[in-house]
Structure formats: C-alpha cells, structure tokens
C-alpha positions as CSV (number, residue, x, y, z in Angstrom):
1,M,-80.0,26.7,-72.6
2,L,-77.5,25.1,-74.9
3,P,-76.4,25.1,-78.8
4,T,-78.5,22.2,-79.5
5,D,-81.6,24.0,-78.3
6,L,-81.8,26.4,-80.9
7,D,-82.7,26.1,-84.7
8,L,-81.2,27.4,-87.4
9,Q,-82.4,31.0,-86.9
10,G,-81.5,31.2,-83.5
11,H,-85.1,30.5,-82.5
12,M,-85.7,28.4,-78.9
13,D,-86.9,24.4,-79.5
14,N,-90.3,24.3,-79.1
15,G,-89.4,21.4,-76.3
16,V,-87.1,23.5,-74.5
17,H,-90.0,26.6,-74.4
18,L,-92.1,24.2,-73.0
19,S,-89.7,22.9,-70.8
20,L,-88.7,26.4,-69.1
21,M,-92.6,27.3,-68.7
22,D,-93.6,24.6,-66.8
23,L,-90.1,25.2,-64.6
24,G,-91.7,29.0,-63.7
25,R,-94.8,26.8,-63.1
26,I,-93.8,24.6,-60.8
27,I,-91.9,27.4,-59.3
28,K,-94.7,29.3,-58.4
29,A,-97.3,26.4,-57.0
30,R,-99.0,27.2,-53.9
31,F,-100.2,24.6,-51.6
32,L,-103.3,25.2,-50.5
33,K,-104.9,24.6,-46.9
34,K,-108.3,22.6,-47.1
35,S,-109.3,25.1,-44.3
36,G,-108.4,28.1,-46.7
37,G,-105.0,29.8,-47.0
38,L,-101.7,29.0,-48.0
39,V,-99.4,26.4,-46.5
40,P,-96.6,27.7,-45.1
41,I,-93.2,26.5,-46.4
42,P,-92.1,25.5,-42.7
43,E,-95.2,23.4,-42.7
44,L,-94.5,21.5,-46.0
45,A,-90.9,21.2,-44.7
46,E,-92.0,19.6,-41.9
47,L,-94.0,17.1,-43.7
48,F,-91.6,16.1,-46.0
49,G,-89.0,15.8,-43.3
50,M,-86.7,18.1,-44.9
51,D,-84.5,21.4,-42.8
52,P,-85.6,24.4,-45.0
53,L,-81.8,25.7,-43.3
54,N,-80.2,22.9,-45.3
55,H,-81.7,23.6,-48.3
56,P,-81.3,27.7,-49.0
57,L,-83.2,29.2,-52.1
58,P,-80.6,30.0,-54.8
59,A,-80.6,34.3,-54.7
60,W,-81.1,34.1,-58.5
61,L,-84.4,32.2,-58.1
62,A,-85.7,34.6,-55.3
63,E,-84.8,37.8,-57.4
64,W,-86.7,36.0,-60.0
65,S,-89.2,35.2,-58.4
66,S,-90.0,38.9,-56.7
67,N,-89.4,40.0,-60.4
68,A,-91.7,37.6,-61.5
69,A,-94.6,38.4,-59.0
70,L,-97.9,40.1,-59.8
71,P,-99.0,43.0,-58.2
72,S,-101.5,42.9,-54.6
73,R,-104.9,43.4,-55.8
74,R,-105.0,46.8,-53.7
75,D,-101.5,48.2,-55.2
76,P,-101.8,50.0,-58.5
77,A,-100.6,48.1,-61.7
78,P,-99.3,50.7,-64.2
79,S,-98.8,49.6,-67.9
80,V,-95.4,51.2,-68.8
81,W,-94.7,50.8,-72.3
82,E,-91.2,52.6,-73.4
C-alpha cells in the first residue's frame, strides 16, 4: 500500500480496499471438476503448460493462506474474544 492509497484521516481508499479483497478471492479460488471434487494443482499446471517447481508459492502467501483458512466442518471452530 502506498501513502496515496490513504485519505487525510489515514483510512484506506475504497478502490484499494476492494482490490485487496479481490486478490483474496482470487487466491482462495478453487477449480472444480465436472465429475465433482477439486482439480489438483499439478493437473492445472499441466493444462496451462507450466512447471510448478519453476513457480513456487511465496512463503508469505502460504502463511497467509493457512492463517485465513476456515477449519474443516469436523474440527471445532472456537470463538475467542480477548
């Protein structure tokens, strides 16, 4: 984020906020098979002709993804307010 993305009170500009939200949706997007289930990353990489080893996921993105992931339906989902 740049200083020009903030208004005079230090609030994030709506355009920047929406852009960041779109980025989050893109990262968490899933490709579904017609037969049901998810298309695995290696299959997508082959379809697009790219080698996943040449395009590693940045560490910060993997950490963000694991922190933002919702728990499985079978796992407890505690609500902690501190």
